[in-house]
N, C-alpha and C positions, 0 to 999 in steps of 0.2 A: 526318385532322387532329384531329377531335373525340375520337377514341379515345385519341390520344396525350395530349391535354390532360386527359381523364378519368383516365388512368393516372397522370399526374403529380400530380393532385389527391389521388388515393387513396394514393399513396406518401407524399406530404407529410402527410396526415392520420394515417397509420399511424405515421410517425416522431414525431409530436407526442404520441402516446399511450404513450410509453415508461414503464415502471414503474421506480421507484428500485431500484438494485442496487449492490453493491460486490463486486469480485473482486480477488484478489491473486496474485502469483507471487513466490517468495522464492528467492534464490540465496545460499547460505551457503558461505563459504570460510574454512577454519581459518587463523587468523593467528598462533596460538601457544598455549602452555600457561600463560602468565603473564597473568592479568587485570590486573596492575599496569601493563602496557604499553598499556592502553586509551587511545585517542586520542579526545578529545571533539568530533569533527567531525560535522556533519550536512549532507549535500548534497542538493539538489533539482534534478532535471532534468525539465522538463515538455515534452510533445509532444502531438500530436493523439490518441495512443493512451492517454494517462494520464500519471501521474507516476512517476518513479523516485527513491527515497530511498536514499542510501548512508550507512552509519554503521558503527561497531563496537559489538559487544555481547558481554558475558560470559554464556555459556550453559553448560549441562551438556555434558560430553564425549559425543559421539555424537548430539547434538541434530540433528533433521532438520526439513525444511520442513513436514512433516505436522503438526507441533505449533504452527504459526502459524495464528491465527484472526483474521479480519477481519469486522466488523459495522458497520452504519451506524446512528447514533443522531442523528436530526435532521440538522444540517449538520456533523456530526463523523463521521469514520471512526475506529473504535477497532480497534487491532491488539494482540493479545496473543500473547506468546511463551510458551505453556503448557509446563510441564514435567510431562508425564504420569507420569514415573517418580519425581519428587520429589527428584532428585539435585541436589547442590550445583553452582552455576555456577562452573566452574573453567577453562573453555576460552574463549579469545578468538576471535571470528569476525568477519569482514568480511561485512556484510549488504547485499544489493541487494534492495530491496523495491519491486516494481512494483504500483501501485494503479490500477485502472480503476473509475470510479464515476459514476453518474448519479442525481440532478443533482449539480452542482458542490458540493464540500464546502469549508468554510472553516477547519476545524480537523482536526488529525490527532493522535490520542492513541496513543502507543506505550507499553504497560505503564502507568507512572505519569506519563509526560512528555507534555505537550500543546504542540503547535506551531500557530501561526496560519499558514494558507496564503493567500498573497496572489498573485493572478494577475499576470503580467507586463503592463506597459503596451504592449508591442510587439505 
């Protein structure tokens, strides 16, 4: 019995010593060739594994998820859609951005836009 209690205490202590981190996954789906059709919506779906943000973004043709960078700055997660080739943004994409971060962040900056992230009361 004492070994079980000791094991639980050690696991709890290790869980409290987590280092800050941020990771992301991006799913890009081409929505068209006309950036004039861009819809200005921004959706958040939160669960125990992190948050998912869904929105549309105009990006260069052939853009891929390898060009998305996420970093943590204080209580802000900063996401950049880098264009390594320097091509003009001409293609409309639907973006699903999954973010997992510790500790909790209160702001999300995507390129030049910053959003306040408020946890649900439920």
